[in-house]
C-alpha positions as CSV (number, residue, x, y, z in Angstrom):
1,M,90.4,126.3,82.2
2,K,94.1,125.8,82.1
3,I,95.4,122.1,83.1
4,S,97.3,123.1,86.1
5,E,93.5,124.0,87.7
6,I,92.0,120.8,86.7
7,I,94.7,118.7,88.4
8,V,94.3,120.7,91.1
9,I,90.4,119.9,90.7
10,V,90.9,116.2,90.7
11,L,93.3,115.9,93.3
12,L,90.5,117.7,95.8
13,I,87.9,115.3,94.3
14,Y,90.5,112.2,95.1
15,N,91.2,113.4,98.5
16,L,87.6,113.5,99.2
17,I,87.2,110.1,98.1
18,T,90.3,109.2,100.1
19,F,88.9,110.9,103.1
20,L,85.6,109.0,102.8
21,L,87.4,105.8,102.5
22,M,88.3,106.1,105.7
23,G,84.9,107.3,107.2
24,I,83.4,104.2,105.2
25,D,86.2,101.8,106.6
26,K,85.6,103.2,110.6
27,F,81.6,102.6,110.0
28,I,82.3,99.0,108.5
29,A,84.7,98.6,111.5
30,I,82.0,99.6,113.9
31,K,79.6,97.2,112.4
32,G,81.8,94.2,112.4
33,K,81.9,93.6,108.6
34,R,84.4,93.0,106.2
35,R,86.9,95.8,106.0
36,I,88.8,97.9,103.4
37,S,92.4,96.5,103.4
38,E,95.1,98.4,105.3
39,A,97.1,98.1,102.1
40,T,94.4,99.6,99.7
41,L,94.3,102.8,102.7
42,I,98.0,103.2,102.6
43,V,98.2,102.9,98.6
44,S,95.7,105.3,98.3
45,A,97.3,107.6,100.6
46,Y,100.6,107.5,98.4
47,T,98.7,108.1,94.8
48,L,98.3,111.5,95.7
49,G,95.4,111.1,98.5
50,G,97.7,111.7,101.5
51,I,95.9,114.7,102.9
52,G,92.4,112.9,102.5
53,V,93.8,110.0,104.7
54,F,95.5,111.9,107.3
55,L,92.2,113.8,107.5
56,G,90.3,110.7,107.7
57,M,92.5,109.6,110.6
58,L,91.9,112.4,112.5
59,V,88.1,113.2,112.1
60,F,87.0,109.6,112.2
61,R,89.6,108.6,114.6
62,H,90.5,105.9,112.7
63,K,93.8,103.8,112.7
64,T,95.3,106.4,115.0
65,K,96.8,103.9,117.0
66,K,98.4,101.6,114.4
67,A,102.2,102.8,114.2
68,K,101.9,102.0,110.2
69,F,99.8,104.7,109.6
70,L,101.5,107.1,112.1
71,I,104.6,106.9,110.1
72,L,103.5,106.3,106.9
73,V,100.7,108.5,106.4
74,P,102.5,111.8,107.2
75,I,105.4,110.7,105.0
76,A,102.5,110.3,102.1
77,V,101.7,114.0,102.7
78,I,105.2,114.9,102.5
79,V,105.8,112.7,99.4
80,N,102.1,114.5,97.7
81,A,103.2,117.8,98.6
82,V,106.3,117.3,96.7
83,A,104.9,115.7,94.0
84,F,102.3,118.4,93.6
85,V,104.7,121.0,93.4
86,G,106.9,118.9,91.0
87,I,103.8,118.5,88.6
88,Y,102.5,122.1,89.1
89,A,105.9,123.5,88.0
90,I,106.2,121.5,85.3
91,L,102.7,122.7,83.8
92,N,103.1,126.3,84.2
């Protein structure tokens, strides 16, 4: 298995984790318990988890009215895509 394939698998797993973070935070919000901080969710989006956070926003209908998330998460997805293409180009 090539290193680029391993990186793709790791990124898929990480984005699954960030997606689940959004779902867990939504569930916790419904229960009225202590939440995952917005900073943690935003940072996870910018550390190559943007797709997971974005899909989590859509699927769980979570943080979709927060301007911070509506602006920063799509930017994170773009930054992630550029970073991924750069990493992939370097490794191949």
